[in-house]
N, C-alpha and C positions, 0 to 999 in steps of 0.2 A: 619837806623833799623838796627841791628844789622848782618855781614858778618856770612856769611851760613862757617863751619868747610871747611878745603880743601879738605881730599878726597871727601866726602859727596859731597860737591861743586862742586868736577870733574865730580860726576857721573849724578847729576842735571839737572848741564849744556848739558852732551851729551846727558842726554833724551828728552831734549827743543832744543838744533839744532834737534835730530832725527824726531822729530816729528812736528817742524816748515820747516821740506825739505819734508818730507810726505804728509802733505796736502798743499803745495806747496806755505808754504807764505813769501814773502821775508823778510828779517831782516827791512825794513818800515815797511810791512803790519802789520809785525807781532810787532811792538811796538807802533804802531798807537794804537792796541786791546789791551796792556798792558799797554798801559800810558810811553813808555818810546821812546827816537830818535832811530833814524837808527842807528847813531854813537855810541849809549847805549848798542846797541843790539849787536855789531859787537864787542864791547868791553869786553864785559862781554863771548862773544863766544869764545873770543882768548884768551879770563883766561888774559889781561892784567887789567881788572876793575872789581874788587869781587862780586860775589853773595851776592847780600844783600836780606832779607826776602822780602821788598818790590818789590824786581823784581822775585822773585818766585812767592810771591799772584800777581802780576801782569802775569803771565805767564800763572796760575790755570784760569784768567777770559779771559785769549785772545782763550785757550782751552777751555775755559769750562766744564771744568773739576771736577768739587765738592771740586775744593780744593787737589785732590793730590799728588800735589807736596806741596803744605803746610806740607800732611801729613808725607809724606815721609821724610822729615827734622824731623817735631817733634818726628818722631821715630827711627831712624837710627840717628840721633844729639844726642840719647840720651847713657848718659855713658853705655859701653855695659853692667855691673852689673845690670842696672835698666831694659834693656827691657826685657828678661824674665816675668819679675811684669809687667811692660806698660801694657805688650799682655795680660798676665792674666787680668788685670783690664779694663782694655774694652770689653772683653769678658765673665767679671762677670754677674751672676745673683741676684748676692747677694753682698756688702761687709761689714766689720765688722774692723772699727781702734781705735787701743788707743790712746794717744797723751798724754802724762805727762806734758811737756814744752811749747811748741806748739801749733798753732790750724790747723788740717791736710792739706794736700796741698790743697787735694779736693774742701776744703774750703774755701782758703784766697783768700782775695784779691793783685789784682795787686800789690799796691803799701804796704800789709802786706808781699806779698811774695817778694818784693826787699828787703825791710829794715833786713827778716829775712836772706835773700841771701846775703846780703854784708856782711855780719859776718864774710867772707870768704875773706878776705886780700884779696888771690892770684889771683880774679877774675880782670881780665876787663874792662871796660862800655859795651864795646861789648858782653863780654861774660855773663856779669850778666843781659842784655837785653835778649841774648839767653835766657836764665834759667828761667828766667822770662815768656818768651815768650811759650816757653815750660809747664810750672806748669800749666799755665790759659788754653795749648790748652788743657790738659787731661782732665781738667775738664767740657769738655762738653760730657763726657763721664754720666756726672747726666742730661743731659737736651735732650738724645737721646730719638727714641719713642723705649715702652721696656725698661727702664732705670735700671738701677739695686737698689737694697734695700740699701742702706748705712744708718749702724748705727755706730753713731761717738761717742765715748769716752773722753774725754777730763778733767786732770784735774782741781780743782778751781784755781791751780795759774796762767795756760795758759793767763785765761781772766781777769785774776788783771793786766797786767803787764802795767797797764796806766800810761805815767808820763814820766819824764823824755824827753819832745821836740817830743813823739808819740804819746802823747792823740789824736789829727786830726785821724791816721791811724788805732787806737784802736778805736778810736768811728765807725769809719766806716766799720771796719773789725768785730766787736761785730754788728752792724746794719744787715752784710750781713751777720752774722750765722743766725742772730734770722729769718733772711726772706724764711733763705735757709730752715730754719729749718721746718716752715711750710708747706712745698712740703710733700705730703702724704709717697712720698717713702725717705726721709730724716729724720731718727732720730739724737737727737743732747742730749746725755745723759753730766751732771758734776757729778764728785767725790770732793764731799766739801772738803773744808779744815778741817774741823773736823777728817776726817780720815787721822790719820799720817801717819799709816803702808799702804800698799796693797802691791800685786803682780808685781802692773805694775811700780812698783818707778826704775828698774831694767833698764826703754829702752821701745820706742814708736816700736810698732807692728802691722801690719798688716794682715786681712784673705781675698780671696776671692771665691767665690762658683762658680764655669765653669757649664753650662752647662749637662754634662753628671755627674754634683752631686759628683766629688772631688774637695779637698780646695786647696789653694794654698798660702804658706806664704809670707809675707817680712819683714825682721828686717833690722834697718838703726842703722850704726853706725858712727863714726867720720871718719872711713874710704873712709865711701862708702855701701854697704848696701850688701842682700848674699838672696836669692830664698829660701825659704822651701817648700821641697815635698815630702820627707819621708816623710810614715804615723807614725811613732813617736812620730816624731820633730815635726807632726803637731798635735796629738792627745796634746802634751806639749800647742804648744800654743792658745788650743781650750780650756785648764784646764785655763790659762794664761786670757786667754778672759773671759770664761765665769766669772772666779774672781772679774777681775774689774771690767765688768756688774755690778754686784750684788751689788758692793758698791755704782755706781753709783743713783744718785738722780732718779725719773721718768723724764718722757718728760717733763711734762706741769709746774714738778715744776725746773729745770731746766733751762726751759728757762728764768721762775719769777726773778732765780739765775743773768741768764747774764744781763734781763733788769732793777734789781735792781742793777750790778755791773755799767754799763755804763750810767746809768739815771740823776747820779752827771754831767758828764761832758759832757754833751747834751745842 
């Protein structure tokens, strides 16, 4: 499993060591509960061995703390520009997203996410594993109690990217998309290819409505992303959202189109 990044690893290791000592556990006892040898625990705590996500999950099991350390890695390991949006996404009562080229991150399978993220040639295998795990961890928000209502609008081109060795990945992804779209709080709408021009062609956008009824927006670009919270900018994003939503097919017709696309490949 991938290593946890340096500064964050130092913080997590110190927290694990402090918790182990405060509960009176020896390295051997802690290691037994976490699934690691005492020597492995000692090496991690002395920073002569890298902290991995396997070890983080083992610590969560040993302390029976409901996955707190894993959530810390997922939250604090995210790029700085993404953290405000990640927090808004997790606290949202409603989510809206539009994607012109890809399946939205909250609806991706691990293999699809890996294929998309692998396009960044700078990523190491460990970095790729970590980003995939973070993306999949985000999806817990759709399964929690009182999950937010999600409306996703996707351009038809995104669901027709089947071929060139990606058939299995795309069939699995579209099947997963259909399964998620049957949930009562998730709606998927497709903008058909005969809508040649629409307001969303300038790029993806996301919106989150929080419990206090305020909205937060998020825009991604080639170098990262930006969180939008100024009222005037949010008004613009809302107008863009309404525009792309109005171009999309109704829910049932959208699901029928996805089924039509995937059927020849099954």
